[in-house]
C-alpha positions as MATLAB code, in Angstrom:
seq = 'MKYFYFLLILISGFSEAQIFDLVPLVENGPKDKRINLVILGDGYTASEQSAFMEDATFVSDYLLNKQPYSNYKNYFNVYALKVISPQSGVKHPATATDVTEPVIPVSNPTNYFNTSYDTSGTHRCIYGNTNKVTQTLAANIP';
ca = [
     -18.705   33.217  -22.784;
     -15.760   30.111  -22.918;
     -15.347   30.797  -20.068;
     -18.250   30.300  -18.905;
     -19.176   26.977  -21.406;
     -16.332   26.116  -19.741;
     -18.001   26.251  -15.602;
     -20.735   24.613  -17.482;
     -19.191   21.899  -18.530;
     -16.772   21.825  -15.219;
     -19.947   21.889  -13.410;
     -22.100   18.607  -14.621;
     -18.494   17.257  -14.523;
     -19.503   17.277  -11.217;
     -23.043   16.695  -11.021;
     -22.778   13.318  -11.644;
     -22.042   11.529   -8.344;
     -23.847   10.622   -5.301;
     -22.908   11.658   -1.280;
     -22.303    9.262    0.689;
     -20.257    9.100    4.544;
     -17.710    9.593    5.332;
     -16.227    8.068    7.889;
     -12.528    9.860   10.453;
     -10.578    6.591   10.245;
      -6.963    8.202   11.579;
      -7.134   13.116   12.036;
      -4.378   14.459   13.108;
      -5.375   17.662   11.983;
      -7.261   20.468   10.547;
      -6.827   19.111    6.940;
      -6.409   22.652    5.351;
      -2.778   21.536    7.543;
      -2.601   17.934    6.718;
      -1.951   15.423    4.205;
      -5.232   13.559    3.683;
      -5.848   10.448    2.326;
      -9.482    9.093    1.674;
      -9.933    5.408    1.027;
     -13.274    4.320   -1.398;
     -13.847    0.281   -1.348;
     -15.214   -1.022   -4.552;
     -17.870   -3.528   -4.450;
     -19.206   -3.169   -1.257;
     -23.177   -3.479   -0.491;
     -25.000   -2.215    1.990;
     -25.264   -4.554    4.262;
     -21.087   -5.056    3.583;
     -20.287   -1.718    4.580;
     -19.292   -3.131    7.967;
     -16.505   -5.629    6.039;
     -15.283   -2.188    3.910;
     -14.864    0.077    7.664;
     -12.867   -3.247    8.694;
     -10.260   -3.334    5.768;
     -10.388    0.433    5.361;
      -9.371    0.798    8.528;
      -6.555   -2.636    7.878;
      -5.047   -0.281    4.805;
      -4.420    2.578    6.967;
      -3.145    1.246    9.786;
      -1.181   -1.761    7.353;
       0.498    1.302    5.621;
       1.211    4.176    8.616;
       3.126    1.389   10.211;
       5.892    1.070    7.344;
       8.565    3.148    6.621;
       8.628    5.205    6.183;
       5.632    6.509    6.406;
       5.090    5.489   10.297;
       7.506    8.417   11.190;
       5.146   10.769    9.344;
       2.306    9.541   10.516;
       1.273   12.623   12.775;
       1.454   14.524    9.514;
      -1.507   11.845    7.755;
      -5.694   12.694    8.289;
      -7.510    9.024    6.888;
     -10.445    8.804    5.776;
     -13.261    6.803    4.505;
     -15.678    6.164    1.825;
     -18.360    4.801    2.422;
     -19.268    3.586   -1.444;
     -22.261    1.655   -2.146;
     -22.455   -0.206   -5.107;
     -25.221   -2.696   -6.852;
     -24.245   -5.763   -6.843;
     -20.974   -6.896   -4.125;
     -17.385   -8.028   -5.977;
     -15.416   -6.927   -8.884;
     -15.698   -7.712  -12.285;
     -13.625  -10.577  -13.392;
     -13.870  -11.378  -17.932;
     -10.897  -13.670  -17.733;
      -9.324  -11.892  -20.383;
      -5.751  -12.065  -19.180;
      -3.195  -13.648  -21.156;
      -0.122  -13.178  -17.938;
      -1.969  -16.488  -16.610;
      -4.061  -18.986  -17.384;
      -7.626  -18.157  -16.849;
      -9.911  -18.609  -14.864;
      -7.325  -17.891  -11.953;
     -10.235  -16.589  -10.034;
     -13.902  -16.992  -10.955;
     -15.150  -14.862  -14.148;
     -17.677  -12.241  -12.585;
     -19.825   -9.672  -13.685;
     -21.638   -7.730  -11.171;
     -23.026   -4.969  -12.029;
     -20.098   -2.184   -9.694;
     -20.014    1.307   -9.025;
     -17.094    2.968  -10.305;
     -16.624   -0.620  -12.893;
     -14.160   -2.325  -11.632;
     -12.518   -4.849  -13.127;
      -9.415   -7.285  -13.089;
      -7.242   -8.166  -16.438;
      -7.096   -4.371  -17.325;
      -4.324   -4.057  -20.500;
      -4.445   -8.037  -20.825;
      -2.866   -8.135  -16.458;
      -4.259  -10.170  -14.367;
      -3.122   -8.713  -11.125;
      -4.696   -5.138  -13.076;
      -7.427   -4.470  -11.247;
      -8.975   -0.517  -12.990;
     -11.932    1.848  -12.391;
     -13.648    3.888  -13.761;
     -11.749    7.386  -12.925;
     -13.665   10.252  -14.232;
     -16.794    8.153  -11.967;
     -13.881    8.160   -9.081;
     -12.672   12.481   -9.484;
     -16.654   13.239   -8.523;
     -16.837   11.325   -6.665;
     -14.302   12.399   -4.614;
     -14.851   16.189   -5.602;
     -19.017   15.507   -4.641;
     -17.783   13.721   -1.337;
     -14.323   15.801    0.237;
     -14.343   18.921    2.097;
];
């Protein structure tokens, strides 16, 4: 019976995530024989998905052209998951203690992963809801 409850909890945890478009950026072989990287964005609205794709392509190209990744680029597949946020941007509560705030304007947009600057009092630390990230990846990556 305890296995049934564990399975029920596991399934309910994955059932909350939405399904988004998964776009291949680099495909060098079958998914089960490659290292698969997935680039997720947060704070990109539906109308900003072309900007997300440009940013994801830039990140993929940059990473795979730097050592040591460039030596092994043929072992990687890279995908962009087009996560759509209700509002544009990342939260910035201006609560960091390592800078004189506000370094950037205070903002509180509604984004999909609840991503925010100033995590643990550090301005450059951006953090989101890791459970939601995990659920989204599990629901969208075959």
